[in-house]
C-alpha distance (Angstrom), angle and dihedral (degrees) to the residues before:
residue distance angle dihedral
M1 . . .
R2 3.81 . .
V3 3.76 114.5 .
S4 3.82 112.4 -147.8
R5 3.72 130.7 -173.8
P6 3.80 115.1 -99.3
V7 3.79 123.5 -108.1
K8 3.81 123.4 -169.0
I9 3.82 118.9 -140.3
G10 3.76 103.1 -177.9
P11 3.81 105.8 -55.5
V12 3.80 92.7 -21.9
T13 3.80 120.2 98.0
V14 3.82 115.3 -150.0
G15 3.77 115.7 -165.2
G16 3.77 128.3 -6.5
G17 3.78 92.1 99.1
A18 3.80 95.0 -55.3
P19 3.85 117.7 142.6
V20 3.80 113.7 -81.9
A21 3.82 103.1 -87.7
V22 3.84 118.5 -134.0
Q23 3.75 118.9 -138.6
S24 3.76 140.6 169.9
M25 3.79 140.4 -179.3
T26 3.78 129.5 -117.7
N27 3.79 118.0 -120.0
T28 3.78 95.3 -160.8
D29 3.75 126.1 105.3
T30 3.77 102.2 -88.6
R31 3.76 90.2 -147.6
D32 3.82 86.1 66.5
A33 3.78 96.3 74.1
R34 3.81 94.6 -179.9
A35 3.80 94.7 53.9
T36 3.79 92.9 43.3
L37 3.83 92.3 50.6
E38 3.79 90.9 48.2
Q39 3.76 90.6 55.0
I40 3.81 92.5 45.0
R41 3.81 89.6 54.6
R42 3.79 90.5 51.3
L43 3.78 89.5 50.2
A44 3.82 91.1 49.7
A45 3.81 90.8 50.9
A46 3.81 88.6 53.0
G47 3.81 91.0 53.6
C48 3.74 102.5 -95.6
E49 3.81 111.7 155.2
L50 3.81 104.2 -173.6
V51 3.80 127.1 28.7
R52 3.82 129.4 -161.2
V53 3.76 124.7 -156.0
A54 3.80 131.3 -168.6
V55 3.78 117.3 -114.4
P56 3.83 106.3 -165.4
D57 3.83 98.2 159.6
A58 3.78 147.8 -0.3
R59 3.84 93.7 -81.6
A60 3.80 89.9 57.3
A61 3.82 90.9 47.8
E62 3.80 90.0 52.1
A63 3.84 91.9 47.1
L64 3.78 87.3 56.7
R65 3.80 88.8 72.9
S66 3.80 93.9 69.3
I67 3.83 92.0 34.6
C68 3.80 93.1 54.8
N69 3.80 92.6 44.7
A70 3.81 92.5 55.9
S71 3.77 103.0 29.7
P72 3.78 117.9 116.4
L73 3.85 88.2 -153.9
P74 3.79 134.0 57.2
V75 3.81 106.4 -95.8
I76 3.80 122.5 -136.0
A77 3.79 118.8 -161.9
D78 3.77 115.3 -136.8
I79 3.82 107.7 -151.4
H80 3.76 135.0 170.0
F81 3.78 125.4 -157.6
S82 3.78 100.5 -24.8
A83 3.80 123.9 105.9
A84 3.81 90.1 179.8
L85 3.84 91.8 57.5
A86 3.80 90.6 46.3
I87 3.80 92.2 52.3
A88 3.82 91.0 45.0
A89 3.80 90.0 51.6
L90 3.79 91.2 51.0
E91 3.77 90.2 50.3
S92 3.83 88.3 51.1
G93 3.77 89.7 58.8
V94 3.80 109.2 -98.6
A95 3.78 116.0 161.2
A96 3.79 96.7 -140.8
L97 3.79 144.6 -2.0
R98 3.76 134.7 -126.0
I99 3.81 105.0 -155.6
N100 3.80 137.2 126.5
P101 3.80 106.8 -130.9
G102 3.84 93.2 -156.1
N103 3.80 89.6 60.9
L104 3.80 95.3 59.5
R105 3.77 109.9 128.0
V106 3.76 125.8 -130.2
G107 3.81 124.2 -146.7
P108 3.75 141.7 80.6
A109 3.82 92.3 -104.3
R110 3.79 89.8 61.8
E111 3.81 106.2 27.4
K112 3.74 112.1 37.1
S113 3.77 104.8 150.2
R114 3.80 144.7 55.4
G115 3.80 93.6 29.0
T116 3.83 92.9 -58.0
G117 3.72 97.0 112.8
K118 3.78 135.9 92.6
G119 3.76 114.3 0.1
A120 3.82 94.5 14.3
S121 3.82 114.3 136.3
V122 3.73 128.1 -147.1
S123 3.80 87.8 -109.1
A124 3.85 91.1 54.8
L125 3.77 90.9 48.8
V126 3.79 92.2 51.7
D127 3.81 89.1 48.0
Q128 3.77 91.2 55.1
L129 3.83 92.8 44.7
V130 3.80 92.5 51.4
D131 3.79 93.5 45.1
A132 3.78 89.7 53.0
A133 3.84 93.7 45.9
K134 3.83 90.2 50.1
A135 3.80 91.9 49.2
H136 3.78 92.0 51.0
K137 3.84 94.4 38.8
A138 3.81 88.8 -126.5
P139 3.79 120.6 155.2
I140 3.81 120.0 -136.7
R141 3.79 125.2 -135.7
I142 3.77 115.4 -148.3
G143 3.77 101.4 -146.6
V144 3.78 114.9 -165.6
N145 3.79 117.9 -171.7
A146 3.79 120.7 -169.5
G147 3.83 89.4 -140.6
S148 3.81 95.0 59.8
L149 3.79 106.0 38.0
E150 3.76 120.2 149.0
K151 3.79 114.2 -85.8
S152 3.81 92.1 -124.8
L153 3.83 90.8 57.4
L154 3.81 92.6 46.5
E155 3.76 88.8 54.1
R156 3.82 94.1 44.5
Y157 3.83 95.0 48.9
G158 3.78 98.7 32.7
G159 3.81 96.3 -112.6
P160 3.83 139.5 -27.5
R161 3.82 100.4 -25.4
P162 3.81 130.1 156.4
E163 3.80 90.5 -108.7
A164 3.80 90.3 56.1
M165 3.82 91.2 50.0
V166 3.79 92.4 51.3
Q167 3.78 91.8 46.6
S168 3.80 91.3 50.8
A169 3.79 91.3 50.7
L170 3.83 93.7 48.3
E171 3.82 92.5 47.8
H172 3.81 90.4 53.5
V173 3.79 91.5 45.0
R174 3.78 91.7 53.0
M175 3.79 90.6 54.1
L176 3.78 87.8 60.1
E177 3.78 96.0 40.3
R178 3.81 92.4 53.9
R179 3.79 86.0 60.4
G180 3.75 93.7 50.4
F181 3.80 95.1 -104.6
Y182 3.80 117.4 137.7
D183 3.85 105.1 154.9
I184 3.77 88.5 109.2
K185 3.79 137.4 140.0
I186 3.78 125.1 -177.5
S187 3.79 138.7 -146.6
L188 3.79 128.5 -170.7
K189 3.76 109.1 -170.7
A190 3.78 133.9 177.6
S191 3.78 133.5 161.0
S192 3.79 86.2 -122.4
V193 3.78 112.8 84.9
P194 3.86 95.3 -154.5
M195 3.83 91.3 48.9
T196 3.80 92.0 48.2
V197 3.80 93.3 49.0
A198 3.80 93.7 46.3
A199 3.82 92.0 50.0
Y200 3.80 94.5 50.4
R201 3.81 93.2 45.4
D202 3.83 89.7 52.4
L203 3.78 94.5 46.3
A204 3.77 93.7 46.8
T205 3.82 89.9 65.9
R206 3.82 93.3 51.1
C207 3.80 104.0 52.7
D208 3.79 143.0 10.2
Y209 3.80 99.3 -132.7
P210 3.80 115.8 128.2
L211 3.78 115.7 -95.0
H212 3.80 127.3 -131.3
V213 3.78 104.0 -154.8
G214 3.77 131.4 -160.3
V215 3.78 146.5 117.8
T216 3.81 111.5 -108.3
E217 3.77 124.7 -137.1
A218 3.81 88.4 9.3
G219 3.82 94.7 164.1
T220 3.77 140.4 -126.6
L221 3.83 124.5 -12.2
L222 3.81 100.3 -78.9
R223 3.81 100.6 32.4
G224 3.77 93.1 38.6
A225 3.81 93.2 49.6
V226 3.81 90.5 50.9
K227 3.81 94.0 47.1
S228 3.80 92.5 45.5
A229 3.79 92.9 46.4
V230 3.80 91.4 53.0
G231 3.81 96.5 45.5
I232 3.78 98.9 37.9
G233 3.77 92.3 38.7
I234 3.81 92.8 55.2
L235 3.82 90.6 51.4
L236 3.78 95.5 45.9
A237 3.79 90.6 47.0
D238 3.83 86.5 53.3
G239 3.80 88.2 54.2
L240 3.82 92.2 -108.0
G241 3.79 121.7 130.1
D242 3.79 133.8 63.7
T243 3.83 97.9 -174.7
L244 3.76 132.3 11.6
R245 3.72 143.2 -162.2
V246 3.79 124.5 -165.3
S247 3.86 106.9 -146.6
L248 3.80 111.6 -146.9
T249 3.74 135.1 164.9
H250 3.77 89.3 -127.9
D251 3.77 143.2 70.9
P252 3.82 105.2 -37.9
V253 3.80 90.1 -131.1
R254 3.77 87.1 71.6
E255 3.82 88.4 55.5
V256 3.82 88.5 62.3
E257 3.80 92.4 47.2
V258 3.81 91.4 51.7
A259 3.82 91.0 45.4
Y260 3.79 91.6 56.1
G261 3.81 89.5 44.8
I262 3.81 88.7 57.6
L263 3.83 93.2 46.8
S264 3.78 91.6 46.8
A265 3.80 93.6 48.9
L266 3.82 88.0 55.2
E267 3.82 91.2 43.7
L268 3.80 90.7 -122.5
R269 3.78 97.9 121.0
R270 3.78 132.9 -1.9
R271 3.77 125.4 -154.0
G272 3.78 126.1 159.8
P273 3.80 129.0 -8.9
E274 3.77 127.0 -28.0
I275 3.77 111.3 -149.7
I276 3.78 120.2 -153.0
S277 3.81 114.9 -166.8
C278 3.81 133.0 164.6
P279 3.83 118.8 -117.6
T280 3.86 92.9 -119.0
C281 3.74 126.0 -117.9
G282 3.83 140.5 -170.8
R283 3.82 90.3 -70.3
T284 3.79 93.3 61.3
E285 3.83 110.7 111.6
I286 3.83 99.7 -179.4
D287 3.81 134.8 58.8
L288 3.76 90.3 -95.3
I289 3.81 95.0 167.7
K290 3.81 91.2 56.0
L291 3.79 92.2 44.8
A292 3.82 93.2 50.0
E293 3.78 91.6 49.5
Q294 3.80 91.2 49.1
V295 3.78 91.2 50.2
E296 3.78 90.3 49.3
E297 3.80 91.2 51.3
A298 3.81 93.6 44.6
L299 3.80 90.3 54.2
R300 3.81 95.3 45.2
G301 3.79 109.6 121.2
L302 3.80 95.0 27.7
T303 3.78 108.2 129.9
R304 3.76 100.8 -172.9
H305 3.82 116.6 91.3
I306 3.77 116.2 -111.1
T307 3.76 131.6 151.6
V308 3.81 113.3 -133.2
A309 3.77 123.9 -174.4
V310 3.83 127.2 -155.0
M311 3.77 109.5 -170.6
G312 3.78 132.4 177.0
C313 3.84 101.2 -148.0
V314 3.78 123.0 69.4
V315 3.81 92.2 -163.1
N316 3.83 101.1 48.1
G317 3.81 102.7 16.3
P318 3.84 99.5 87.9
G319 3.82 91.8 47.9
E320 3.77 94.1 45.5
A321 3.85 90.1 52.1
R322 3.77 97.8 35.3
E323 3.81 93.2 135.9
A324 3.84 92.8 60.2
D325 3.79 117.0 108.5
V326 3.76 88.8 -137.8
G327 3.81 135.2 -5.2
I328 3.76 148.7 160.4
A329 3.76 129.6 -135.0
G330 3.76 116.7 -163.5
G331 3.80 136.7 -157.3
R332 3.78 133.9 167.4
G333 3.77 106.1 -40.9
K334 3.79 94.1 -21.9
G335 3.77 144.7 61.8
V336 3.76 144.1 176.3
L337 3.81 129.8 -123.8
F338 3.78 115.5 -142.2
R339 3.77 141.4 179.7
K340 3.79 122.2 -154.4
G341 3.80 88.8 -14.5
E342 3.81 95.4 -52.0
V343 3.80 117.5 116.1
V344 3.81 112.5 -120.4
R345 3.79 100.8 -177.6
S346 3.79 145.3 -32.8
V347 3.75 124.7 -100.1
S348 3.81 127.9 -156.4
G349 3.80 126.6 -155.8
D350 3.76 142.8 46.0
T351 3.82 129.9 -42.4
Q352 3.82 91.1 -77.8
A353 3.83 90.2 57.8
L354 3.80 89.2 48.3
L355 3.82 90.7 50.1
R356 3.80 92.5 50.4
A357 3.75 92.8 48.2
L358 3.75 92.9 49.2
M359 3.80 93.8 48.9
E360 3.79 89.5 50.2
E361 3.82 89.4 52.5
V362 3.83 91.8 47.6
E363 3.77 91.2 53.0
L364 3.81 90.2 47.7
V365 3.82 90.7 52.6
L366 3.79 92.2 48.2
A367 3.81 92.0 46.3
Q368 3.77 91.1 51.3
E369 3.80 89.8 50.9
R370 3.84 88.4 52.3
N371 3.77 89.5 45.4
D372 3.81 83.9 -127.9
P373 3.84 112.4 121.3
P374 3.83 111.7 -139.1
S375 3.82 117.2 -106.3
């Protein structure tokens, strides 16, 4: 298990042996503070612990002021190239930055304010960025993406390779270290799982900064969840990863759900229900697929951990899911409710009757855990 140094982002500790923190990124227009806050609140309700927002211009940086004031989560500003926007975001109250200091642009057309205009060097811009981050006690994430590596590194390594990603990260880190700044976390993301894994494994041997893990541009809900689970799962199983984001072309709330699914599968963190269901076969006599989907939907939003089984064989189901806290096994026009493999009672009727009985049993189990009998 890799031991990383701790970094504080608002009240959340990343690294230092803290639980792997789950984060996501809004896909709203940050300049629309109301819509962005609404999405942040939905993410918080789903269990998100850190949220990143894009800051493309000064209007977005200004909108961060009201967003940060009302956000239930620490807000991280995602910024490219602009020291002025990074400083403005810090002044608006963000808890951390995602910016690569070596990519800061120089020139009056790009940096017009706060002394970052004509004649400013990259070194001067980094000085100003670090001074502001120190003043606001805001960590910086160095976020390396295989698709946007520096041209010099692409030429040196013959393309976007893991070694080039690691070198890019370390060069950016050294720019901060030379200025006495060490509140750093690092990400090395590619859309290729093998490249991502190789880069993180290499970097993990070269520094002790906390690692933000993920597979970038992973894809749509199903494909992206699979790709993310493989890449992030390998790294977490290796003991690498202090915070994670699942990147999906979908509602970011689903990113949080998939993230907890990965953590639960590795028994690192548990939040909400875990559903066990058999894959169906020719012996199945009920619409098990529909029933399992209905159970999943009925339990959506539950934050307490409980293992619920949905099985398609009355004879073997309870035994096959004996570790489940509660479950149902259905046959033609009937079913049995069970706890920890022991049958509690029989249920007659269609899949809706089985669903109702199972939900009643789930509530009974949860009420007993709370020592609060259901009404």
